[in-house]
N, C-alpha and C positions, 0 to 999 in steps of 0.2 A: 512494408511491415507496419503493423498497427499495434498500439499498446492500449489496453482497456483497463481503466481504473474502475473496478466494478462497484456499482451501488449495491453493497452487500448488507446494508443496515449496520448492525453492531459488528465491528471487525474490519479487516482489511483483506482485499484480494485483488490481484492484478494478473492480467493475461496478455502475453505477447504472441500475436499471431505471426507465424513465420512463413506462411504459404505452404502449399502442398499438403494441406490438412494436418499441419504440425503446429504445436504451440509450446510455450513455456508458461507455467503457472507459478506465481510467487504469492504465497499465503492463500488461505482458503476460507477466511472468515470463520465465524462460529458455526454456521450452517452452510451447506454446499449447494442448496437447491438452485439459487440464481446463477452461481458459477457454472454448474453443469448445464443449465439451460442455455447459457451463452456459448459454451463449448459445443453443444449439439447444434445450435443455430448455425454455427460456422463450420460444421461438419469436421471438427477436429477428431482425428483418428489416432494420433500419436502425440505423446508428451515427451519432448526432448529432455525437459527438466521439470521436476516438481520440487519447488524450493519452499521450505518452511523457515521463516526468519528466526522464530523462537517458539517456545512451547506454551505460550498463553493461549487460552481457549479461543479467544477472538481472532487468532491467527491460524491455529492448527486444528480447531474443532471440525471443520468441514473436510479435512484431508483424508479421513477414513473413507468417506463416500467417493472421493476422487480416486483413491487407490483401488477401490472396489470396481468402479465404473471402467477404469482404464487398466485393469489387471492384465499384465503381460504386454502392455503397450506404453510403458514408461521407460525411457532409456536410463535416466539417473534420478535417484531420490536424494535430495540434498537437505540436511537438517542440522540443528544445533544439538550438541550434547550438553545439557545443563541439568540442574537438580530436579527438573520436572519431567524430563524426557521419558524415563522408564515407567512413569505412572500414567502416561497418555494412552488413549485408545489408538492413536496414530502409531505408536511404537508397537503395540500389540498386533496391529494389522500388518505392519512391516514384517515382524517375526513370523506371522502366520503365512505370508506369501513366500518368505524364504523357505519355510518348512515344506510348503507344497510345490516349490520349484518354479513358481511364476516370477520370482524376484531373486536375483543372485547377490551375494554379498559384495561382489565387485561393482554393483550398480549403486551402492550406498556411498554418499559423499558427505563428509563432515564439513560444515561451514565454518572454516577458520582459515587464516592466512598467516604468513610469516611477516617479515618487515615490509614486504611489497604485496600489492593486490594479487590475488590468485585467480587464474582463468577457470571459469565454470562451464563456459560454452563459447564456441567460436565458429564463424563462417567467414573464412578469409576472402572469398570471392565478393562478399557484400560488405567487407570491412565491419563486420558485426561481432561484438564481443559482449559477454556478460561476465563480470568479475566480482569477487568479494573483496571489499576494502577493510572490513572489520567484522568480527574481533580477531585479534592476533591469538595464536595458540595459547600463549601464556595468560592473556586476558580471559580467554575462555575457561581455563582451569581455575583462575581466581574467582570468576563469577560463579562457577559451579560450586566451589567451596563455600561461597557466601550465599548460595541458593537464591541468586538474583537473576531471573531470566532476562529482564530488561538489560542488565549490564553486559550481557553477551549476545544481544540481538544482532543479527546480520545486517550489514549495510551492503546492498548490491547495486552495481552500476552497469547500466546498459549503454553501450556506445555503438553508433552506426555512422560511419564516416566522421564528421565533426559535430554530430548531434549526441546529446547525453541525457539520460534519464536516471535519476537516483531513487532507489527504493530504500527508505530509511528504517523500515520496521518499527521497533520501539527503542531505537538506539539512544544512548545517553550522551551528555556533554563530554564526559570523560573519553568516550570513544572518538568523538569528533576532534578533541584536542590531540589524540594520538594520530588521527588521519592527517590533521594539519601539520603536525611535526614532521611527517614523512613527505610533505609536499612543499614546493616553493611558493605556492599561491593557494587561495581558496579553491574548493572544488566547484567550479562553475557548471551549471547544468540548465538545460532547457525546461525540464520539469522535475519537481521534487514531490515524491509521495511523502507527505509530512508525517514525522514520527509521532506516536502516541495520540493520533487523531487530533492533533493540535491541542492536547489537553494537559500537558505537564509543564510546570514552571519550577525550575531548580531553586535552591535556597537563595541564590543571588540572581535576581531577575535580569541584571545587566548581562548575564551570560547568554541570554536570548539574542541580544544585539550582536554579541560576538559571533554566535552560531551562524546567523544569517548574513554576516558580512565577511567573516574570516574563516568559518568552518565550511559552510556550503552556501553558494550564492545562486539561487534559482531565479529564472525569468518567470516561471509559472509554478504554482504550488497547488497540489490537489490534496484535500483533506477528506479522508474516509470517516464519516461520522453518522451516527444514528439520531434521528429526530428525538426519540424518547430516552436517550441516554441520561443517566442520573449522575454522571461524573463531571458535569460542567464543561463538556467539550462542545465547540472549540473555545479555548481560553482567549480572552481579549488580548492579553499580553503577547501571545504567540502570533495572532493575526496582525496585530499592530507592528510587530517587528518584521514580519514577512513583507508587509506593505512598505515599510520604511526601507527595506532592502531592494525595493523595486519589483517585487513579484506580484503578478496577478493571481488572485486566490479563487479557487473553485471548490466548493464543498459538495459531496455527493447528496447529502440531505440537509434540510434546514431545521433549525431548532428555535426554541423561544428566546435564545440569546440574540437572535436576529429579527424576530417578529413575534409580537405578543399573541396573535391569533393565527393559527396555521391552517385550519380547515378551509378558509376562503382561498388559500393558495393552492390547494390540492387540485390536480396531482403533483404540481410542483411550480417552482419559479419559472422554469421553462418546460415545455411539453415533454413527456416521456416518449422516447422513440426506440430505446434499446432495453433488453432485459435488465431488470433491477429489482431491488426489494421494495421500492416505493410503490404505493398503491393508488389507483385512480379514484377509489371510493372511500368514504368515511371509515376511519379505523382508529379506535381509541384503546388506550391501556385500561387496565382494571380500575385505575384511579381517575379515568376520564380525560387523560392527556392524549393529544394527537401523536401518532407514530407513523413512520415511513412516509414522510412528505418530501419529495425531491427538491433539491436546489438545482444543481447541475445534472443530477442523476448519474448514470454511467458515463464517465468522461473518456473520450477517444482521441488518441494522438496518432496521426499518420507521420511516419518517419522515413525520410530519404537521406541519402548521403549529405546533401547540401542544404536541406531545409526540414522544418518540422511544422506541422499544421495541427492545431487542436480544433476539432470540429465544434462548431456552434459557439465558440468562445465569445465572439462578438455579440451574438444573441443573448448569451448568458450575462455578460457584463452589462448590456443595456437593460436587461430585465432586473438586475440587482440595483441599477441606478433608479429604475422606476419604483422599486420597493421602498426607497427612501421617502417617497411621497405617499406610500400606502399607510392607512391608519394603523398605528402600532408598529410600523416597520422601522427597524434600526439596525441594518446589517453591519456586522463588525468590520467587514472589509471596506466600509465606506465611512466609518467614523473617524 
């Protein structure tokens, strides 16, 4: 099994290749072009699950095109009911497919659990599960009432044997405290898809230290981030606390928070070898800033029952080390 943390630019998208031309998609970014390109490259013909962690555009925007491309070929569509759902193009497309008979209401799954994680997908012969750990049903209702999509973002956990990958969506510290209350130990994982593109810091910065020591404890952390984002992603405090917790950090794209001049690095800190949003040739925003320059690009993890291998991680980490000697280079994960 392979997990792809797709270089989607602005947004988040992950693909789990199951074999036999089947896959699970978790979030679709703002646009779906790169995601669909990757699915076609690996000849995916059926989606066992299409999961949308919450209804912010950078997670759900590309889902309409995925629903269209795989119409009649999706076993379950999993989504959050929050204050934004009914206004999304995604929901309109779901309704349209129900009306034309290519999607049945029994195929719709609401992403919430009770006091224990809920199964979303399972292959017992491979000891493979995908579960939702948050939000609880009551938390989902409360967040809907508050019209706060982040406060009800799904936390999904993929397990294969004794390997674990956590997809954090845009989950909040409150959700992680609920998860921790239900467990006797932190949620250890081999890879964490970092929430909020490593961009949010709560009112009390010390909560970040708690999150990555007591909430979730990753060995590796992947940040889906866009070069040209104007939100200050990734935040130094987030990366610092991930590193302090012992995680190796890989960002899909690089920003000026890690290097002053990005064009000399194009197409990326490491060569681009898989479909991604990052471009090999000069590309600037209207204000003259670089955009879509890869750091790690699309990150791939091969998962077996007894081990997990992140492709090219040694090459990437060595390239980041070299970036510290590059003029204007100051990678956050090395400070």
